[in-house]
C-alpha positions, 0 to 999 in steps of 0.5 A: 532564526525565527523562520527556521524555528517556526518551520521546525515547530510546523513540521513537528505539529504535522508529524504529530497530526499524521500519527493520529490516525495510526494511534486511533487504529492502535487504540481500537485494536487494543480495546478489541483485544481486551473486549474479545479475550477478557470480556467475551472469551474469559468472562462470558464463555463457559464451555472450556473447549469453545473458549480454547478454540476461540482464543487460539484462532483469534490469536493466530489472526491477531498476530498476522494482522498486527504483523502486516500492519507493523510492516506496512507502517514501518517499511520505508517507501523505495525511492528512485536510484541515484542514476535517475537524479540529475548531476550537479552540472545537469542541474546548472545546465537545466536552470540556465535554460528558460525555454521548455523545449530546450529543457526537454532536450536536456532531459531527453539526453539524460533519459536516453540511457535509462529504462524509462517508457512512460511520459507525461500526457503531452509527451514530455519526459517526466521530471520532478522539480522537487527531487531533481530527478527523471521519474522512473516508470510508475514513480510519483511525488508524494506531497506528504512525504515530499519524496518521489516514491517508486510504483506509488499507489497512494499515501495512506493516512491510516498507516502514515506511510506511502503505499508503493513498491516496497510495501504493497504486499504488506498493505494487501496482507494488512487489508486481508487480515484486518478483514479476516479479523473483523469477520472472525470477531463478528461471527464468534460474537454474534450469538452473545450479541443476540442474547443481549439485543433480544432483551431490548423488547422486554419490560424494564424490570424483566430487562434488568432480570434478564441482563443479570443472567449474563456475566456482568454489565461491563461484559455486556457493553463490550460484547455489544459494541465489539460486534457493532465495530467489527461488523461496520469495519468489515463492510468498509474493508471488504470494498477496499480489499476487493478494489485492491485485488482488482488492481493487483490482477490488472497490475495497476496502481490507484493513481493509474486507475484514475489516469492511465499511464502515457507511453510513446504510442499514447495512453494505455491503461493496460500498459503494465499488465503481464497477465493474471499470474505474473501480475500477482507475482509482481506484488507477492513474489515467486516464493509461494510459501511466503505469500501469506506472511508479511515478509519479502517473498521475491528475489528483490526482497531477499536481502531486505534491501531495494533494489538487489540488482544494480541499475546497469544490469537492469538497463542491460536486461531492458536493452536486450529486450527492447530499444530505449527512448530515442528520437530516431524515427526508425527506432521509434517504429521498432519500439512500437512494433516490438514493445506494444506492451512495455511491461513485457520488456521491463517485467520485475523492473521499477 
């Protein structure tokens, strides 16, 4: 009982620690809302028209930002389907084999009917010992979640979630709207920040006299630090957002940008690229009117369940486009000729 109890306490402590970055961001956002709405707009701005415009625009951006953040945090990462998991008999058979080549023979037999194109750098079937499954293309095991995640990009501590197939669009919108949120605050707070900052060069007495011309000391404090926080976050978010825009255009994940995926013909950093338009639609879907909103905007996401299509249909579609993994030399030559870019054969499949 003691080991089990200690493991339970350890897991509970880890859960609390993992939520600390999310709580930190939530507190920062809550403070920024108070500082902007109450201290800047309500207390510091005298022009009614300007106050209304600022408040309306701010709340539109704020709602989109918090909505995208919520979706990124609470959208569960998509895990491989049961067809990729080893059956009980296959598990026993694999455990009885000691030699790596014998185990690979078993895995090749299991994987031959699955829509799998990638392998390890050594050419072996990608297999997860922890989850006991043959890894689908672009699937990786997350050590934090302790699960295999489809089209895994990375595990983000700021959302306490894996960013992958099911929530990558939400993550991109979260970056976009958080950047817009910070830029909007920086731009609208700038003139009031300058009024406070230019008082620094005055004498102490004149400084006090000048500061008394502004609404109150509390408002001045919030206006100053709101500008600093928003401008600093803007810089870091810009680099991150631009980088992920580049990944979307290339149809790569962060992991694939670090190490190119390996196919039968070798490593290919552009192996999943379908062209700019299709790469973008793989993330944001075909329903263009839903692109700006953190909702599912593709056929896969219409039912809010992943995946919408059964595996057999996916396999049938794949096999009609190109041959699956085989050890036959003739089939291998066909595969090299017909599927030099495997992504063209498995477009919109995971």
